C-alpha positions in Angstrom: 38.7 19.5 74.0 41.4 22.0 75.1 42.9 23.4 71.9 44.0 26.8 72.9 45.4 26.7 76.4 46.4 29.9 78.0 50.1 29.4 78.9 49.8 32.0 81.7 47.0 30.1 83.4 49.1 28.0 85.8 46.1 26.4 87.5 44.7 25.2 84.1 48.2 23.9 83.1 48.5 22.1 86.4 45.1 20.5 86.0 45.8 19.3 82.4 49.2 17.9 83.5 47.5 15.9 86.3 44.8 14.7 83.8 47.5 13.5 81.4 49.2 11.6 84.3 45.9 9.9 85.1 45.1 8.8 81.6 48.5 8.2 80.0 48.3 4.4 80.4 44.8 4.1 79.0 44.2 2.9 75.5 42.7 6.1 74.0 41.4 4.3 71.0 39.2 2.1 73.1 39.3 2.7 76.8 38.2 -0.8 77.8 40.9 -2.5 75.6 44.4 -3.2 77.1 47.0 -0.6 76.4 49.6 -2.6 74.5 53.2 -1.7 73.7 53.8 -0.6 70.1 54.7 -3.5 67.8 56.4 -1.2 65.2 59.8 -1.5 66.7 59.7 -5.2 66.2 57.9 -5.1 62.8 61.0 -6.1 60.8 61.9 -8.9 63.2 58.3 -10.1 62.9 58.4 -10.0 59.1 61.5 -12.2 59.1 60.0 -14.7 61.5 56.9 -15.0 59.3 59.2 -15.9 56.3 61.2 -18.3 58.4 58.3 -20.1 60.1 54.8 -19.0 59.1 53.4 -21.3 61.8 54.5 -18.8 64.4 51.6 -16.7 63.4 49.0 -19.4 63.3 46.9 -20.6 66.2 45.9 -24.2 66.7 42.6 -23.4 68.1 41.1 -20.0 67.0 38.2 -20.1 69.5 40.8 -19.9 72.3 42.1 -16.5 71.1 41.1 -14.0 73.8 38.7 -11.3 72.7 41.0 -8.9 74.5 44.0 -9.5 72.3 45.7 -6.3 71.3 44.5 -4.4 68.3 48.2 -3.6 67.6 48.7 -7.3 66.6 46.1 -6.8 63.9 48.0 -3.8 62.7 51.2 -5.8 62.6 49.6 -8.5 60.4 48.2 -5.7 58.2 51.7 -4.3 57.6 53.1 -7.7 56.8 50.3 -8.4 54.4 50.3 -5.0 52.6 54.1 -5.0 52.2 54.2 -8.5 50.8 55.5 -8.3 47.2 53.0 -11.0 46.0 50.1 -9.0 47.6 51.3 -5.8 45.9 51.6 -7.6 42.6 48.0 -8.9 43.0 46.8 -5.4 43.7 48.7 -4.1 40.7 50.8 -1.7 42.8 53.3 0.0 40.6 56.8 -1.1 41.5 58.9 1.6 43.1 55.9 3.8 43.8 56.3 3.4 47.6 59.1 2.1 49.8 56.8 0.9 52.5 53.0 0.9 52.9 51.9 2.6 56.1 48.4 3.0 57.6 48.8 6.8 58.2 51.3 8.5 55.9 52.6 11.5 57.9 55.5 12.2 55.6 53.4 14.5 53.4 54.2 18.2 53.4 51.0 19.3 55.1 50.3 21.9 57.7 47.3 21.2 59.9 46.2 24.7 60.7 42.4 24.4 60.6 41.3 24.1 64.2 37.6 23.7 63.4 35.3 22.8 60.5 32.1 23.7 62.2 31.6 26.6 59.7 31.8 24.1 56.9 29.1 22.0 58.5 27.0 25.1 59.0 27.3 25.8 55.3 26.5 22.2 54.4 23.4 22.4 56.5 21.9 24.9 54.0 22.3 22.5 51.0 19.6 19.9 51.6 22.1 17.1 52.2 21.7 14.0 54.4 24.5 13.3 56.8 25.3 10.4 59.1 27.7 11.1 62.0 28.7 8.1 64.0 31.0 7.8 67.0 32.2 5.1 69.4 31.2 5.7 72.9 34.5 4.4 74.2 36.6 6.5 71.9 38.8 8.9 73.9 40.6 10.3 70.8 37.4 11.9 69.4 35.0 11.6 72.4 31.3 11.5 71.5 30.5 14.5 73.8 32.7 16.7 71.6 30.9 15.5 68.5 27.6 16.2 70.2 28.7 19.7 71.1 29.5 20.8 67.6 26.3 19.3 66.3 24.3 21.2 68.9 26.1 24.4 67.9 24.5 24.2 64.4 21.2 25.0 66.0 19.2 22.4 64.0 15.7 21.3 64.8 15.4 17.9 66.5 13.2 15.6 64.4 13.7 12.4 66.3 15.0 12.9 69.9 17.5 10.9 71.8 16.7 7.2 71.9 18.4 3.8 71.7 18.8 1.9 68.5 18.8 -1.9 68.4 20.3 -4.9 66.7 18.6 -8.3 67.4 16.7 -6.7 70.3 19.9 -5.4 72.0 20.9 -1.8 72.4 23.6 -1.0 69.9 23.9 2.7 70.7 21.9 5.9 70.9 20.8 8.2 68.2 19.2 11.6 67.5 18.1 13.0 64.2 18.0 16.7 63.2 16.3 18.3 60.2 16.3 21.9 58.9 15.0 23.1 55.5 15.6 19.8 53.7 18.9 19.1 55.5 19.0 16.0 57.7 21.7 14.9 60.1 21.6 11.6 61.9 23.9 11.2 64.9 24.5 7.8 66.4 26.8 6.3 69.0 28.1 2.8 68.8 28.0 1.0 72.2 31.5 -0.3 73.0 32.9 1.4 69.9 36.4 2.7 69.8 38.4 4.9 67.3 37.3 4.4 64.7 34.0 2.5 65.6 34.0 0.2 62.5 37.4 -1.2 63.6 35.9 -2.5 66.8 32.2 -2.9 66.0 31.9 -4.0 62.3 28.5 -5.4 62.4 26.9 -2.5 64.3 28.4 0.0 61.9 27.4 -2.0 58.9 23.8 -2.3 60.1 23.7 1.4 60.9 25.0 2.4 57.4 22.6 0.0 55.7 19.6 1.4 57.4 20.7 5.0 56.8 21.6 4.6 53.1 18.3 3.0 52.5 16.4 5.7 54.3 15.3 3.5 57.2 15.3 4.9 60.7 18.0 3.5 63.0 
């Protein structure tokens, strides 16, 4: 939310520093999930242990696995799977193309100097497109209130005002639809969703997309 902070505003800097202290131990991807230690430092050790004894990564009774287990553990298994030579052979990955598969490759020579793409969305709103914008309501990395703010800044006409949307009779989130000269934008929150929402709420996001892509209201 605070992109350009005035370095001479000591009161603002102090408030932001205090805020960071208050939230530093919260899982920003999903604020209700535990904030787990990073597994990356032990990834190589974990990879060796899988080869030595695969049973270390199996569970005798899957229903007993806590729903609050760390998402980081899923990432660890993903790295082990994607970097397995047999998996890469099955996916026809060209040998020598990559040294290690990573979820987010930050080694590219890329300068992130675009602070806002609202102008792009403003331009797209003149092209008669249909957009679906979804966000998890427990995502602190890209909070839904920030997404709502830039959508409101487009000054679109509300076609279907704020209301809950449902799955099996239960509230799955909230939605609002905008329309302007053939352009339509559907905004929807995912209840309990994190960053990104499909990672935490697969069914809800699937149902949302299925309805939208087939022109059904959420």
